[in-house]
C-alpha beads as a LAMMPS data file, in Angstrom:
LAMMPS data file: protein, C-alpha beads

308 atoms
307 bonds

1 atom types
1 bond types

-500.0 500.0 xlo xhi
-500.0 500.0 ylo yhi
-500.0 500.0 zlo zhi

Masses

1 110.0

Atoms # bond

1 1 1 169.916 239.115 428.560
2 1 1 167.071 238.735 426.096
3 1 1 164.749 241.741 426.031
4 1 1 160.974 241.198 426.079
5 1 1 158.024 243.500 425.500
6 1 1 154.837 241.869 426.777
7 1 1 151.550 243.186 425.423
8 1 1 148.700 241.957 427.600
9 1 1 145.022 242.370 428.497
10 1 1 146.009 241.324 431.990
11 1 1 143.639 238.859 433.576
12 1 1 144.296 235.643 435.461
13 1 1 146.349 233.609 432.992
14 1 1 148.164 236.742 431.775
15 1 1 149.214 237.323 435.391
16 1 1 150.828 233.887 435.510
17 1 1 152.637 234.623 432.245
18 1 1 153.943 237.913 433.647
19 1 1 155.236 236.113 436.746
20 1 1 156.998 233.527 434.588
21 1 1 158.704 236.127 432.394
22 1 1 159.932 238.024 435.466
23 1 1 161.457 234.891 436.997
24 1 1 163.363 233.531 434.003
25 1 1 167.130 233.951 434.368
26 1 1 168.139 235.330 430.967
27 1 1 165.095 237.527 430.269
28 1 1 164.636 241.218 430.999
29 1 1 161.099 242.505 430.511
30 1 1 161.712 246.069 429.346
31 1 1 158.043 247.055 428.972
32 1 1 154.556 245.794 429.709
33 1 1 151.863 247.314 427.514
34 1 1 148.166 246.949 428.262
35 1 1 145.387 246.469 425.729
36 1 1 141.618 246.282 426.089
37 1 1 140.471 242.660 425.988
38 1 1 139.680 240.293 428.843
39 1 1 138.892 243.361 430.955
40 1 1 138.722 247.124 430.356
41 1 1 142.178 248.569 429.886
42 1 1 142.094 250.378 433.251
43 1 1 141.462 247.079 435.063
44 1 1 144.180 245.405 433.009
45 1 1 146.624 248.077 434.171
46 1 1 145.709 247.476 437.832
47 1 1 146.050 243.715 437.424
48 1 1 149.447 244.012 435.741
49 1 1 150.803 246.458 438.318
50 1 1 149.582 244.314 441.215
51 1 1 151.189 241.234 439.671
52 1 1 154.470 243.116 439.260
53 1 1 154.221 244.179 442.928
54 1 1 154.096 240.504 443.877
55 1 1 157.136 239.921 441.639
56 1 1 159.005 242.844 443.259
57 1 1 159.462 244.142 439.712
58 1 1 159.609 247.767 438.598
59 1 1 158.966 247.114 434.903
60 1 1 157.279 250.154 433.305
61 1 1 153.611 249.614 432.428
62 1 1 151.984 251.580 429.610
63 1 1 148.277 252.127 428.944
64 1 1 147.182 251.208 425.439
65 1 1 144.082 251.068 423.259
66 1 1 140.722 251.163 425.029
67 1 1 138.697 249.435 422.304
68 1 1 139.140 247.297 419.188
69 1 1 139.940 249.052 415.931
70 1 1 136.454 248.727 414.400
71 1 1 134.393 246.442 416.644
72 1 1 132.474 246.827 419.860
73 1 1 134.387 245.535 422.865
74 1 1 133.466 242.183 424.396
75 1 1 135.013 241.250 427.734
76 1 1 135.783 237.777 429.088
77 1 1 134.468 238.146 432.639
78 1 1 132.586 234.881 432.159
79 1 1 135.990 233.185 432.191
80 1 1 138.251 235.410 434.303
81 1 1 135.772 237.000 436.757
82 1 1 134.538 240.574 436.936
83 1 1 137.952 241.895 437.999
84 1 1 139.775 239.565 435.612
85 1 1 141.489 237.959 438.601
86 1 1 138.980 235.351 439.714
87 1 1 136.905 237.913 441.643
88 1 1 139.706 238.179 444.213
89 1 1 139.625 242.011 444.096
90 1 1 143.242 242.474 445.057
91 1 1 144.494 245.686 446.722
92 1 1 145.362 248.748 444.667
93 1 1 148.889 248.460 443.222
94 1 1 151.732 250.486 444.698
95 1 1 152.755 252.080 441.386
96 1 1 151.043 254.029 438.629
97 1 1 151.393 253.416 434.891
98 1 1 153.705 255.541 432.758
99 1 1 152.347 258.613 430.972
100 1 1 153.516 257.573 427.501
101 1 1 150.945 255.712 425.412
102 1 1 151.588 252.008 424.853
103 1 1 151.714 252.462 421.067
104 1 1 154.583 254.939 421.369
105 1 1 156.290 252.811 424.024
106 1 1 156.219 249.813 421.673
107 1 1 157.633 251.822 418.763
108 1 1 160.284 253.602 420.819
109 1 1 161.457 250.464 422.618
110 1 1 161.769 248.435 419.423
111 1 1 163.746 251.258 417.809
112 1 1 165.936 251.592 420.892
113 1 1 166.871 247.890 420.687
114 1 1 166.762 247.045 416.956
115 1 1 166.956 243.327 416.323
116 1 1 166.924 242.518 420.050
117 1 1 163.268 242.572 421.091
118 1 1 161.102 239.510 421.606
119 1 1 157.531 240.789 421.415
120 1 1 155.045 238.552 423.227
121 1 1 151.351 239.263 422.690
122 1 1 148.867 237.831 425.192
123 1 1 145.728 239.749 424.221
124 1 1 143.946 241.217 421.208
125 1 1 146.428 242.681 418.731
126 1 1 145.058 246.241 418.750
127 1 1 148.153 247.896 420.249
128 1 1 150.512 246.054 417.916
129 1 1 148.462 246.815 414.798
130 1 1 148.246 250.490 415.750
131 1 1 152.013 250.630 416.307
132 1 1 152.617 249.001 412.915
133 1 1 150.285 251.453 411.169
134 1 1 152.097 254.380 412.790
135 1 1 155.626 253.004 412.235
136 1 1 155.591 250.071 409.771
137 1 1 159.391 249.968 409.825
138 1 1 159.378 248.357 413.274
139 1 1 158.246 245.038 411.764
140 1 1 161.747 244.400 410.437
141 1 1 163.345 245.408 413.741
142 1 1 161.584 242.811 415.914
143 1 1 163.731 239.744 416.476
144 1 1 160.817 237.472 417.319
145 1 1 157.075 237.935 417.858
146 1 1 155.280 235.205 419.813
147 1 1 151.506 235.511 419.460
148 1 1 149.156 233.831 421.893
149 1 1 146.191 233.720 419.605
150 1 1 144.292 231.751 417.063
151 1 1 143.330 228.153 416.645
152 1 1 145.379 226.285 414.067
153 1 1 142.835 224.261 412.070
154 1 1 140.951 223.381 415.231
155 1 1 138.051 224.409 417.452
156 1 1 137.801 227.945 418.822
157 1 1 137.091 228.932 422.420
158 1 1 134.687 231.853 421.923
159 1 1 132.992 230.698 418.724
160 1 1 133.263 227.321 416.970
161 1 1 135.819 228.877 414.611
162 1 1 137.768 231.461 416.581
163 1 1 139.983 232.023 419.597
164 1 1 139.090 235.011 421.788
165 1 1 142.122 237.285 421.224
166 1 1 141.786 237.154 417.442
167 1 1 137.961 237.256 417.477
168 1 1 137.866 240.436 419.598
169 1 1 139.831 242.472 417.041
170 1 1 140.187 240.493 413.806
171 1 1 141.091 243.578 411.774
172 1 1 144.066 244.225 414.053
173 1 1 145.111 240.590 413.794
174 1 1 144.981 240.734 409.997
175 1 1 147.252 243.797 409.990
176 1 1 149.757 242.087 412.266
177 1 1 149.670 238.766 410.410
178 1 1 150.507 240.559 407.154
179 1 1 153.138 242.888 408.646
180 1 1 156.203 240.831 407.739
181 1 1 157.361 240.389 411.337
182 1 1 159.043 237.130 412.294
183 1 1 155.967 235.655 413.973
184 1 1 155.012 232.467 415.793
185 1 1 151.385 231.529 416.433
186 1 1 150.782 229.687 419.694
187 1 1 147.116 228.730 419.452
188 1 1 144.883 228.235 422.479
189 1 1 144.622 224.508 421.700
190 1 1 148.170 223.995 422.991
191 1 1 146.892 224.626 426.528
192 1 1 144.189 221.951 426.280
193 1 1 144.060 218.238 427.054
194 1 1 147.184 216.998 428.885
195 1 1 148.640 220.526 428.952
196 1 1 145.888 221.583 431.380
197 1 1 146.701 221.504 435.088
198 1 1 144.824 218.779 436.921
199 1 1 143.463 219.288 440.434
200 1 1 146.523 217.501 441.812
201 1 1 148.864 219.754 439.821
202 1 1 147.043 222.885 441.009
203 1 1 147.570 221.602 444.569
204 1 1 151.247 220.989 443.790
205 1 1 151.622 224.630 442.769
206 1 1 149.790 225.878 445.862
207 1 1 152.098 223.762 448.012
208 1 1 155.133 225.588 446.609
209 1 1 154.244 228.123 449.286
210 1 1 155.389 231.298 447.549
211 1 1 153.240 234.393 447.200
212 1 1 153.480 234.220 443.419
213 1 1 152.375 230.560 443.375
214 1 1 149.348 231.382 445.518
215 1 1 148.487 234.353 443.303
216 1 1 148.825 232.213 440.170
217 1 1 146.313 229.625 441.354
218 1 1 143.939 231.793 443.393
219 1 1 143.326 234.304 440.607
220 1 1 142.520 231.454 438.216
221 1 1 139.679 229.923 440.243
222 1 1 136.909 231.178 437.937
223 1 1 139.046 230.203 434.939
224 1 1 139.371 226.677 436.343
225 1 1 135.610 226.378 436.754
226 1 1 134.966 227.768 433.259
227 1 1 137.621 225.523 431.719
228 1 1 135.987 222.417 433.126
229 1 1 132.288 223.326 432.934
230 1 1 132.154 225.246 429.658
231 1 1 135.093 223.860 427.686
232 1 1 135.082 220.311 429.025
233 1 1 138.737 220.545 430.062
234 1 1 140.375 218.083 432.461
235 1 1 141.657 221.002 434.524
236 1 1 142.964 224.545 434.308
237 1 1 143.900 225.665 430.788
238 1 1 146.602 228.359 430.784
239 1 1 146.958 229.634 427.235
240 1 1 149.066 232.721 427.993
241 1 1 151.553 230.870 430.228
242 1 1 151.983 228.225 427.507
243 1 1 152.793 231.001 425.024
244 1 1 155.263 232.626 427.408
245 1 1 156.872 229.220 427.958
246 1 1 157.400 228.949 424.186
247 1 1 158.951 232.426 424.237
248 1 1 161.195 231.599 427.205
249 1 1 162.305 228.175 425.978
250 1 1 161.740 227.539 422.235
251 1 1 163.007 223.973 422.699
252 1 1 159.664 222.961 424.240
253 1 1 158.174 223.084 420.731
254 1 1 158.042 219.568 419.296
255 1 1 156.189 220.270 416.047
256 1 1 155.997 223.489 414.013
257 1 1 156.049 224.750 410.450
258 1 1 155.864 227.875 408.311
259 1 1 152.598 228.530 406.486
260 1 1 150.467 231.249 404.998
261 1 1 147.926 232.188 407.672
262 1 1 145.083 234.645 407.196
263 1 1 142.346 236.043 409.445
264 1 1 138.651 236.095 408.555
265 1 1 137.140 239.556 408.994
266 1 1 133.988 239.604 406.835
267 1 1 131.980 236.572 407.943
268 1 1 130.044 236.706 411.203
269 1 1 129.976 232.910 411.391
270 1 1 133.753 232.532 411.192
271 1 1 134.860 236.009 412.343
272 1 1 138.399 235.863 413.693
273 1 1 139.174 232.396 412.364
274 1 1 142.897 231.875 411.732
275 1 1 143.036 229.992 408.449
276 1 1 146.260 228.007 408.114
277 1 1 147.102 226.909 404.570
278 1 1 148.655 223.703 405.816
279 1 1 148.869 222.067 402.378
280 1 1 149.972 225.185 400.497
281 1 1 146.949 225.129 398.188
282 1 1 146.864 228.945 397.953
283 1 1 150.494 229.055 396.738
284 1 1 151.179 232.121 398.904
285 1 1 154.363 233.038 400.720
286 1 1 154.354 231.727 404.313
287 1 1 153.959 234.521 406.857
288 1 1 153.703 232.614 410.133
289 1 1 155.496 229.904 412.043
290 1 1 152.665 227.786 413.455
291 1 1 153.318 225.787 416.613
292 1 1 151.491 222.458 416.410
293 1 1 152.701 220.703 419.561
294 1 1 154.790 221.217 422.697
295 1 1 156.565 219.052 425.254
296 1 1 153.854 219.116 427.919
297 1 1 156.098 217.824 430.685
298 1 1 158.643 220.543 430.016
299 1 1 155.944 223.245 429.889
300 1 1 154.749 222.303 433.381
301 1 1 158.321 222.064 434.629
302 1 1 158.946 225.643 433.441
303 1 1 155.775 226.788 435.200
304 1 1 156.830 225.202 438.498
305 1 1 160.356 226.608 438.229
306 1 1 159.036 230.151 437.790
307 1 1 156.530 229.910 440.654
308 1 1 158.912 228.506 443.275

Bonds

1 1 1 2
2 1 2 3
3 1 3 4
4 1 4 5
5 1 5 6
6 1 6 7
7 1 7 8
8 1 8 9
9 1 9 10
10 1 10 11
11 1 11 12
12 1 12 13
13 1 13 14
14 1 14 15
15 1 15 16
16 1 16 17
17 1 17 18
18 1 18 19
19 1 19 20
20 1 20 21
21 1 21 22
22 1 22 23
23 1 23 24
24 1 24 25
25 1 25 26
26 1 26 27
27 1 27 28
28 1 28 29
29 1 29 30
30 1 30 31
31 1 31 32
32 1 32 33
33 1 33 34
34 1 34 35
35 1 35 36
36 1 36 37
37 1 37 38
38 1 38 39
39 1 39 40
40 1 40 41
41 1 41 42
42 1 42 43
43 1 43 44
44 1 44 45
45 1 45 46
46 1 46 47
47 1 47 48
48 1 48 49
49 1 49 50
50 1 50 51
51 1 51 52
52 1 52 53
53 1 53 54
54 1 54 55
55 1 55 56
56 1 56 57
57 1 57 58
58 1 58 59
59 1 59 60
60 1 60 61
61 1 61 62
62 1 62 63
63 1 63 64
64 1 64 65
65 1 65 66
66 1 66 67
67 1 67 68
68 1 68 69
69 1 69 70
70 1 70 71
71 1 71 72
72 1 72 73
73 1 73 74
74 1 74 75
75 1 75 76
76 1 76 77
77 1 77 78
78 1 78 79
79 1 79 80
80 1 80 81
81 1 81 82
82 1 82 83
83 1 83 84
84 1 84 85
85 1 85 86
86 1 86 87
87 1 87 88
88 1 88 89
89 1 89 90
90 1 90 91
91 1 91 92
92 1 92 93
93 1 93 94
94 1 94 95
95 1 95 96
96 1 96 97
97 1 97 98
98 1 98 99
99 1 99 100
100 1 100 101
101 1 101 102
102 1 102 103
103 1 103 104
104 1 104 105
105 1 105 106
106 1 106 107
107 1 107 108
108 1 108 109
109 1 109 110
110 1 110 111
111 1 111 112
112 1 112 113
113 1 113 114
114 1 114 115
115 1 115 116
116 1 116 117
117 1 117 118
118 1 118 119
119 1 119 120
120 1 120 121
121 1 121 122
122 1 122 123
123 1 123 124
124 1 124 125
125 1 125 126
126 1 126 127
127 1 127 128
128 1 128 129
129 1 129 130
130 1 130 131
131 1 131 132
132 1 132 133
133 1 133 134
134 1 134 135
135 1 135 136
136 1 136 137
137 1 137 138
138 1 138 139
139 1 139 140
140 1 140 141
141 1 141 142
142 1 142 143
143 1 143 144
144 1 144 145
145 1 145 146
146 1 146 147
147 1 147 148
148 1 148 149
149 1 149 150
150 1 150 151
151 1 151 152
152 1 152 153
153 1 153 154
154 1 154 155
155 1 155 156
156 1 156 157
157 1 157 158
158 1 158 159
159 1 159 160
160 1 160 161
161 1 161 162
162 1 162 163
163 1 163 164
164 1 164 165
165 1 165 166
166 1 166 167
167 1 167 168
168 1 168 169
169 1 169 170
170 1 170 171
171 1 171 172
172 1 172 173
173 1 173 174
174 1 174 175
175 1 175 176
176 1 176 177
177 1 177 178
178 1 178 179
179 1 179 180
180 1 180 181
181 1 181 182
182 1 182 183
183 1 183 184
184 1 184 185
185 1 185 186
186 1 186 187
187 1 187 188
188 1 188 189
189 1 189 190
190 1 190 191
191 1 191 192
192 1 192 193
193 1 193 194
194 1 194 195
195 1 195 196
196 1 196 197
197 1 197 198
198 1 198 199
199 1 199 200
200 1 200 201
201 1 201 202
202 1 202 203
203 1 203 204
204 1 204 205
205 1 205 206
206 1 206 207
207 1 207 208
208 1 208 209
209 1 209 210
210 1 210 211
211 1 211 212
212 1 212 213
213 1 213 214
214 1 214 215
215 1 215 216
216 1 216 217
217 1 217 218
218 1 218 219
219 1 219 220
220 1 220 221
221 1 221 222
222 1 222 223
223 1 223 224
224 1 224 225
225 1 225 226
226 1 226 227
227 1 227 228
228 1 228 229
229 1 229 230
230 1 230 231
231 1 231 232
232 1 232 233
233 1 233 234
234 1 234 235
235 1 235 236
236 1 236 237
237 1 237 238
238 1 238 239
239 1 239 240
240 1 240 241
241 1 241 242
242 1 242 243
243 1 243 244
244 1 244 245
245 1 245 246
246 1 246 247
247 1 247 248
248 1 248 249
249 1 249 250
250 1 250 251
251 1 251 252
252 1 252 253
253 1 253 254
254 1 254 255
255 1 255 256
256 1 256 257
257 1 257 258
258 1 258 259
259 1 259 260
260 1 260 261
261 1 261 262
262 1 262 263
263 1 263 264
264 1 264 265
265 1 265 266
266 1 266 267
267 1 267 268
268 1 268 269
269 1 269 270
270 1 270 271
271 1 271 272
272 1 272 273
273 1 273 274
274 1 274 275
275 1 275 276
276 1 276 277
277 1 277 278
278 1 278 279
279 1 279 280
280 1 280 281
281 1 281 282
282 1 282 283
283 1 283 284
284 1 284 285
285 1 285 286
286 1 286 287
287 1 287 288
288 1 288 289
289 1 289 290
290 1 290 291
291 1 291 292
292 1 292 293
293 1 293 294
294 1 294 295
295 1 295 296
296 1 296 297
297 1 297 298
298 1 298 299
299 1 299 300
300 1 300 301
301 1 301 302
302 1 302 303
303 1 303 304
304 1 304 305
305 1 305 306
306 1 306 307
307 1 307 308
């Protein structure tokens, strides 16, 4: 069994990603760590625990950083709803989070399973950066780090230049990007265009009839509206589930490459931009495997399989 740590600012698309990871046959999610991002960390904890209730999963959940490293927080309720779950206001979860802080849980779990952990990040990188600052040696012990974040030489989703997760805490992202971990960047653009779920595909998922399928679509209602009205999408864009699909099945990647990637932290205009040196003009050592394209049909097939 492959061992995953999932670091998440659990809102609607994160919830779908958590469901997928907990219904993949050769994956054991050994920890879920919560970071401030889409919603305040306390709400993210509730959303994660409720989602795990629906999955009948007892994965430990750890509370992490409550704010970015240096910036003011900026939530994404305009996309995910006030509760982060499409304003569904689900019941209180059955379990409570663990007492250990997420930073220590990340460090301890990676050290417990050296060379075995796939770290999947679905939110701002505050928890991961803090863990690396406290224990930089863990970078070499992570087998694979899949980052849902950034926009690889393309348009952002919160500013013209930046994707939300990186924009919220660019200093944290810069620390992580330069940590030496074996990292893969799955930019938000991979969930756009034909990767978005059309109205007919949303109905297909609802018709699967399972509780997790209903949760996955119902909690994304405000995200669907925002995707189409604000971002001009053809349907529901699911950035975190696309990233988890890449983590679950690397063969869905059809185009990728290793490049030097840096994060802009000084400019307000391009704050949080992920600058990919695609042509190698900086002559710097590559630090990131950038995913350029995925097999869209296979991504949706994985989604359906996990929600059945």
